[in-house]
Phi, psi and omega in degrees: 000148175264142181244125176245118180254108181246103179277063179229169185268142175230140181263138178226158183246130179223122179053038177083358181253144178264126180242156179241132183216141176291146186234140171242121181258121179257121172279094183280108185283152175293158179284157176229143177261133178242127179281138172262118183231159176220132175212154183281173182301330181275357182242044179286179178292132175283127187287166173297149178205172180294120176090356178213152181270169177290135182223170173248154182287164188295335184261020171289124186259130176270135180249357179128185182229161173232154174248130178248121171265129182224133176243121185260125172276101190288342179279330182247340181086004180275163185232146165249127187225162175206128177265141179214160179280336183223172177233082176242179181295332179296316180291322179296319179294321177297324178291320176300321179293325177296316177299317180299318182292325186265005179248129180310140187294342182271005182255139169282150184240120176251123184247127174258117185222165177294150176280076191237138185303323180302326182285348183242019180300145180308322179295323178292316180299319179296320179295318179296324178297329180275350181236085190294343182282351177273131178231118184266139176227120185256137176287152177299158178304136180064025181234030181296340179300340180288342181278123187298336181295338178300330178295324176294318181298331176297314179298317180295319180298318178297324179293323186272325193306316186272009180257165175236146183226134182276352181197165176292336177294318177297319178298315180299317179298320180294318179294317180299317179296319179297317181294321179296315179295323181295318181284335176289332180225068186294148179224130180286149169258129184238128175295128178255332180288139178278144180301322180298321180292320179296314180296325179295319179293321178298317180295319179295321179294320178297318179295321179294319178294321181294332181281344180285147177294144180292160182296323181294322179293321181296318179294318181298316180295322180294320181296326180278000000 
């Protein structure tokens, strides 16, 4: 999960009255699976080259995967995290409880999360109904890149990719150490691209796609 902590005021209406309450926005990032692998010095990653992609040798051994739930506080760059063996609604609910415990009780919590069925399980929905300070915001399908926490996962992936682990326990220890160092020296991620520029590129891409011949026309022309 991505965690957005916004110590700013938001106005809400209750029974016709306007109230002011401090809000913490958590960019609740989607979970990511990391493979635990082990290979000897002679079985390292084969590098990129002309005409072939980067690969691993045949005797690279897989030891399993871990799921990392991460909530990014985008104003401070700090993280709330939880490691789990699986990604089911039970693990997601446990992570929401972790966020609840580690967030001051006087703050409203806004969570930005993937549009994923696990996040909308009836058990999760019932828990959210009982905890009114939680407000869920889901990214559109196939748009998890919009969640700022994905930028953190890129850093973590780069840290892990070139290492080898003999077990998921070693992998977990490496991730925990990385997270501890990250929170000791937090760094904000800041969007640099302007929204107008992004929309302009999207519009140009749509126009380019519209100018291409349709698949049915291409097949028809080929047949003749």
